[in-house]
C-alpha positions in Angstrom: 11.6 28.7 231.5 12.5 31.9 229.6 10.1 31.8 226.0 12.1 34.2 224.7 15.5 35.8 224.4 17.1 38.8 221.6 21.0 38.5 221.7 23.7 40.5 219.4 25.1 39.0 216.8 28.8 41.4 216.2 30.6 41.4 212.8 34.1 40.7 212.7 37.3 42.2 210.4 40.5 39.7 209.9 43.8 42.0 210.6 46.0 39.8 208.3 44.8 36.7 206.5 47.0 34.0 205.0 45.7 31.3 203.1 47.5 27.9 202.7 47.0 25.2 200.3 44.2 23.4 199.6 44.1 20.1 201.9 43.3 17.2 201.4 39.9 17.1 203.3 39.0 20.3 200.7 39.5 23.1 203.9 42.4 25.6 203.8 44.4 26.4 206.5 44.1 30.3 207.8 46.3 32.2 210.2 44.6 35.1 211.1 43.4 37.7 213.6 39.9 38.6 214.1 38.4 41.5 216.1 34.9 42.1 216.9 33.3 45.3 215.7 30.0 46.8 217.0 28.1 46.3 213.8 25.8 43.3 214.8 22.8 41.9 213.5 20.1 41.0 216.8 18.7 37.3 216.7 15.5 37.1 218.5 15.0 33.3 219.6 11.3 32.1 221.0 10.2 28.4 222.1 6.7 27.4 220.2 4.3 25.8 222.0 2.1 22.5 221.5 3.5 19.7 219.7 2.5 20.4 216.4 5.8 22.8 215.9 8.6 20.0 217.4 11.8 19.7 215.8 10.9 22.8 214.1 13.4 25.9 213.1 11.6 28.7 212.1 13.9 31.1 210.6 12.9 34.8 208.5 15.0 37.7 208.2 14.1 41.3 208.7 15.3 44.5 208.9 17.2 47.1 206.7 19.8 44.7 205.0 16.8 41.5 204.8 17.5 38.7 202.4 16.1 35.5 201.4 17.2 32.7 203.2 17.8 29.3 201.9 15.8 26.6 203.8 19.0 25.3 205.1 20.8 27.7 206.7 23.8 28.2 209.2 21.0 28.7 211.8 18.8 25.2 211.0 22.6 23.4 210.6 23.4 24.5 214.0 19.8 23.7 215.5 19.6 20.1 213.6 23.5 19.6 215.5 22.2 21.2 219.2 19.1 18.4 218.9 21.0 15.7 218.4 23.7 16.7 220.9 21.0 17.5 224.0 18.0 15.1 222.6 15.5 18.4 222.5 12.7 18.7 220.3 11.6 21.8 221.3 10.7 23.9 218.2 11.7 27.4 217.8 10.9 30.6 215.9 13.7 32.9 215.3 14.0 36.3 214.0 17.1 37.6 212.3 17.5 42.1 212.3 19.8 41.8 209.7 22.1 45.2 209.6 26.0 43.1 208.7 26.0 42.6 204.9 25.7 39.3 203.2 28.7 38.2 200.9 30.9 40.8 202.4 33.2 39.0 204.5 32.1 40.0 208.1 31.0 36.5 209.5 27.3 37.8 209.5 25.6 34.0 209.0 28.2 32.9 211.3 27.9 35.0 214.0 24.0 34.6 213.6 24.3 31.0 213.9 26.4 31.7 217.1 24.1 34.1 218.7 21.3 31.3 218.1 22.9 28.8 219.7 23.9 30.7 223.2 20.0 31.7 223.0 18.8 28.6 222.6 21.4 27.3 225.9 20.1 30.1 227.5 16.5 29.3 227.0 16.4 25.7 227.6 19.1 25.6 230.3 21.1 23.3 229.0 24.6 24.5 230.1 26.5 23.4 227.8 30.1 22.7 228.0 33.0 25.2 225.7 33.5 21.5 223.8 30.4 20.7 223.1 29.7 24.3 221.6 32.8 23.9 219.5 31.7 20.7 218.2 28.4 22.5 217.3 30.3 25.1 215.2 32.6 22.6 213.8 29.4 21.1 211.8 28.4 25.1 210.8 31.1 26.5 209.5 34.4 27.7 210.6 33.8 31.3 211.3 31.5 29.9 213.5 34.1 28.8 216.3 35.8 32.3 216.5 31.7 33.8 217.5 30.9 30.9 220.0 34.8 31.8 221.7 33.8 35.5 221.6 29.9 34.6 223.0 31.2 32.1 225.8 33.5 34.7 226.6 30.9 37.1 227.8 29.0 36.9 230.9 26.0 39.3 229.3 25.0 39.4 225.6 26.1 43.5 225.9 29.3 42.9 226.5 29.9 42.1 222.6 29.0 45.9 221.9 30.4 47.5 224.7 34.0 46.0 224.1 35.8 43.9 221.4 36.8 40.6 221.6 39.7 39.5 219.3 41.7 35.9 218.8 44.5 34.2 216.6 42.2 32.4 214.6 44.9 29.2 213.1 44.0 25.9 211.0 40.3 25.8 209.6 39.2 28.2 212.0 39.4 26.3 215.4 42.5 27.1 216.5 41.4 30.3 218.7 44.0 32.0 220.9 42.0 35.3 222.9 44.4 37.8 223.3 43.6 41.3 224.2 41.9 43.1 222.4 42.8 46.6 221.6 39.9 49.2 221.7 42.6 52.4 220.9 41.5 52.9 217.3 38.3 53.3 215.1 37.4 51.0 212.2 35.4 52.7 209.5 33.7 50.2 207.1 33.0 50.9 203.9 30.8 48.4 201.4 31.5 48.4 198.0 27.8 46.6 196.6 29.1 43.7 195.2 29.0 40.3 197.2 31.9 38.0 197.0 31.1 34.5 197.8 33.8 32.4 199.5 34.0 29.1 197.0 34.7 32.3 194.4 37.1 34.1 197.1 38.9 30.6 197.4 38.6 29.4 193.8 40.4 33.3 193.1 43.0 32.5 195.8 44.2 29.0 194.7 44.5 29.8 190.9 47.4 32.6 191.9 49.4 30.5 193.4 51.6 29.6 196.6 52.1 32.8 198.5 55.6 32.7 200.7 56.1 34.4 203.7 58.5 35.8 206.1 59.2 33.8 209.2 59.5 37.3 211.0 56.1 38.2 210.0 54.0 37.4 213.6 50.4 38.6 213.5 50.0 38.9 217.1 53.0 40.9 217.6 52.1 43.4 214.6 48.6 43.8 216.0 50.5 45.1 219.2 52.5 48.0 217.1 50.9 51.4 216.4 48.8 51.1 213.8 50.8 52.9 211.2 53.1 50.2 211.6 50.8 47.5 211.0 52.3 45.0 207.9 49.2 42.6 207.8 48.2 41.6 203.7 45.1 39.5 203.5 45.6 36.8 200.7 42.0 37.6 199.2 42.8 41.4 198.6 44.7 41.5 195.6 42.9 38.7 193.4 39.1 39.8 194.6 40.2 43.8 193.7 40.9 42.1 190.1 38.2 40.8 190.2 35.9 43.2 190.9 37.0 47.0 190.2 34.9 48.4 193.0 37.3 46.7 195.8 40.0 48.5 194.5 38.5 51.9 194.2 37.0 51.1 197.8 40.5 50.3 199.4 42.2 53.8 197.4 39.2 56.2 198.8 39.7 55.0 202.1 43.4 56.0 201.7 42.7 59.0 200.0 40.3 59.6 203.3 43.5 59.7 205.5 43.3 56.0 206.9 46.3 54.4 209.1 45.6 51.4 207.4 43.4 49.8 205.1 42.6 46.2 203.6 39.6 44.1 202.9 37.8 42.0 205.7 37.8 38.3 205.0 37.2 36.8 201.8 35.2 39.8 200.4 34.0 42.6 199.7 33.8 45.0 202.6 36.8 46.9 203.3 37.9 49.2 206.0 40.1 51.7 207.6 41.7 51.8 210.9 42.3 56.0 212.4 44.0 55.7 215.8 41.9 58.9 216.0 38.2 59.4 216.2 38.1 62.7 215.1 39.6 61.8 211.8 37.9 58.8 211.0 34.4 60.9 211.4 35.9 63.1 209.0 36.6 60.2 206.8 33.4 59.1 206.8 31.9 62.4 205.9 34.2 62.6 202.9 33.1 59.0 201.6 29.8 59.0 202.2 28.7 61.0 199.5 30.0 58.1 197.4 29.9 54.8 198.6 27.9 53.3 202.1 29.9 53.6 205.0 29.4 52.6 209.0 31.6 53.7 211.6 32.2 50.5 213.9 
């Protein structure tokens, strides 16, 4: 039995994000295209020896975007659900090399927990089914469904760094329909330097009132069009940009730098520009680096 493993945890961006009225259970239905990008955390999981660490899950966050994690976080939630499902009582030590910004709409915490699940499943040879993994995902967070689907689709962890995984995501996030991922465009991320909590963002959208959607707008069909013809809209973008002006400034900077499409990812605050030519993306990065923190993915 292996005692340790390291798995990449990729970030995602949203291409279009429709948010529907709050449900009776407190969740919102959404419709979106999720696609992974090469920016990622790295999650290392090791098994403890001995009886003094039974049922323990010690999580340490390191790296350039190190943050203080609460005692209960996405990884400890996933661990508890995993133990209940499998009967495991082995203690684990988890180290997260953090590179995805927290509160940025890139799904870092959800991806970390999904990569943790893949690691612990491999280390303990539990061979959990897709149904079992989805059961755990639902107890951790809505975005975890997508990342678990991405991990489940990969034969090796490196796959998620070498190629994108994309899916149509609906419901609270549990309805995942993988689609053929496009690798013919470059993504330039811009970090405005503000953190947007998901509950706050949903509150802003709820306060903005009902959205009207045209029946002829199909997200998957839009995704297949040339980037310059994309008509995606993120329901979070306008209210979040009004609350945090830096988000709007970052979007305008990307437009001025020549991006073929710009928007905010998830509930914010990271914004992105899509370029159908990598050289133009590199030139845009050079222009923006003096004013913003950027990442070409």
